[in-house]
N, C-alpha and C positions, 0 to 999 in steps of 0.2 A: 605576796606570803602572810600567811595569818600568824600574828605575835599571840604566841600559848602560851600559859601558864599551868604549872603539873601542880595540884591541892592534895596532897594525901600523908597522912601519917607516919605511913612506913616506908623508907627511905629505897628498899630492895624493890616497893611495888613501882616507884617514880622513878627509878634506874630501868627498870624492866618494859616500864612505858616509852622512856625516853629513847631505849634503844630500838622499839617498835617503830615509833615517829619516826627516826632517822631516814625509812625509805620512801617517807614522804617530803618531798621538797618545798611543796607549799606552807608546811608547817615550820615555824621559825620559834623554839623554846627559848622565851627571855626569863624566866624564873620557875623556881617551884616554892613552895610552903606547905609546913607540915601540920598547921591548923587554921583556924577561921580568923584568929588573928593577924598572923605571919601575912595569910593572904588577901586582907583586906587592904593592908599596906603596899602591900604588892600593885595589885589593883587598881588604888590611887597614881601610884608613882609610874606605873608601866604602861598602863591603858592597854591591858591585853583585848584583841579578836576575840578570844579564845579561852576557855577553861575546861581541865579535866578534873573533874571533882569527884572526890571521894565521899561517903556518905557518913559511915561512922568514924568520927574521929573523937578526940578528946576533947571537952568543952563544948565549943556550939558542932552541930552535925552540918551536914552538907547544905540540909534544906534548909535549918537554923539560917546559915549564913550569908544563901542567896535571898533569903525572908529581906533580910535587914541589909542587903545591899543597895547601893542606890540606883536607881534607873537612870539613862539604859544601863546595863550591865553585860559583860560580855555574852555569846553564847555558851552556854553549857554541854559537855557531854560527861555524862554521870559513869562513873567507875567503881563497880563495887561486887564486892563477893557474894550479895543479896538479891536474890530478884523477886523478893517481897518489896521492894518501894518501886516497882517499875510504873503503877499506875499515878502516883504520886508523882512522880518523875516528869510523864508525860504532860501532868496538869499545870505544871511550873514551866510548860513550853520548853523543857532541855531537848536539845536538837536530836540524841541517843543516848541508849543506856547500853554501857557496856559488862558485861560479867568477868570477873577475875577467875581463873587466868585470862586476859586479854589475848582471842583470836585474830591474828592478823587480817583474816578474812573479814572479820566483822568492823575492825577497824577500818580499812580500805573502805569499807563501806559510810561507815561515818564519816571519812575524811570527802568521799566523795560527795557524800550529800550538802557540805559544808560548802564546797568548791563551787557547787550549783547555784545554792542560797547565792555567795557572796559575788558569783557573776552575772546575778540579777536574775534567775532563773525562778521560776516560784518555787516555791517551798513545797516539798511533797513531803507525804505524813509518815512517820517514822513506823517502817514494818520491816523487818529484814526480809521478807517474801516481795522482794519492791525486783520489775522487769527493768527497769534503769540503770542497776547496779550490773547488769550482764555479770553474775558469779553464780557459780553452779554450787549449789549447796550438796554438802555430805551427810553421809547417814547420822554421823555422832555432833552434828550441828543445831544448836539451840535456835529456835526462830521466836520471835516475838508475833502473838496473834491477838488483835484488839478488834471487839466486834461492841461498839459503845461503849460505856466505861468498864466492861469487865474485860481483862488483859488476862493471857498465859505466856509463859516459857514453856515452849514444846521441842522437844528433840526430833529432829525428821525422822528417825525409824519408829514415833511412836503414831506417828500420823496414821491411821487406819486405812481412810478411805478420803476422796475428792469428787464431788458432784458439783457437774453444772449447774446454774439455776440462774438462766439468763444469761447477762455479763457477771454476774458474782459466781462465787464457788462456796459452796459450803465443805467445812474440812471435818473431819471425824478424829476425836482423838481422845481417850480417858473416856469419861462419859458427858463429853459436850461435842454440838456440833456449831462451832459459829458461822456466821456467812463473813465473808470477804470481799471488797468490793474489789476483787481479780478474777480475770478470768481463767477458764481451767487452763486453756493452751499457755497462756503468760505463767501460770504455775510450774506445767507440766514441764516445761524449757528450761528450768533451775532444779527439777529434781533427780537426784540421782537414779539415773535408767537401770541400776543395778539391781534397786530395790523396788521402784515401781511399774507397774505395767499398765496399759489400757487396755479397759475392759471394754467401752463401747463409747461412741460419741460423746456421750455425758457423765463416764465414770473412770476413776483412775485408782488402782490396787495396790496397795503394800503387800507385795508376794507371800509376805512373813506373817502375815493376817489370816492366811485362806487355811482354814481348817481342812475341809474338804470338798470335791466337786463330784458334779453327776452329770451325763450327758442329758442333753434338751432339745428343745423339737428345732428342726432344721440346721443341725450341726453345731449349734449353741452347746455352752458349756456354762452352766449354773453352780455355782461357788458359791461357801458358805463360811463366812468369816468369823474370829472371832467375836462373842460375842452374839450371835446367831441372823446376824443381817446378810443377808442373799445380794449375789449379784451376778447379774448375767454377761458371759462374755459373748462378744459375737463370735461367729465363725471362723474369720479371719486372725481375732483375737484369740478364741481357743486355740487355734494352731498354734500363734505364737508361745501360749502361754507352757502347752506340752514340750514344744521346742525347747523351751527354758528350763522347765524342770523338771522332765525326767530325765530317766538316768540312761 
């Protein structure tokens, strides 16, 4: 059992999170706090293993509270309505970063990561695109993508293209193309098959990003994506593409 403290200045948010955590028997909620002062007193008295921590609170913010908390302090999962604090959250070694309203799927991933860490498994980097989580992504799910010190929250549907680069994968979305330490096959297993199509051995395409197509050599199909990038579908995959998208 993970002795857990909820820290959020909004009672409805704490109530909602408490309800979601009821589905996880490894989590025992031992207290709630509405601000940093209350949270400090409860940490000292209850010695929790885990804190679900809001960031924007009256008085001290979640980050300010964490900086003043004596070490060693409990594991922290941030729960906030703002995605702009993600990089700072991981710089202070947060276990995870959940956006409000909290998705049961993302909460399950965070709890699973905590359970692996507590059982003695090596800590896994925080990245919702995580093969061990064995959870399929949906089109509207936000994923956290990190490359070095840069990070983004991006809905799955906004990913245009994935390209294999050795044992890594380059992900195209918006105007960036970060490289992730995940194989293309690993990411493909989590992507919604209703939205993403395998083009060839090295590329996977968001079908909604295809603007036009033309016949190509050897029975292949050349597609032009939004933004002008071209992707060639192998003959076999071109046949599948036509079957799935034709009237």
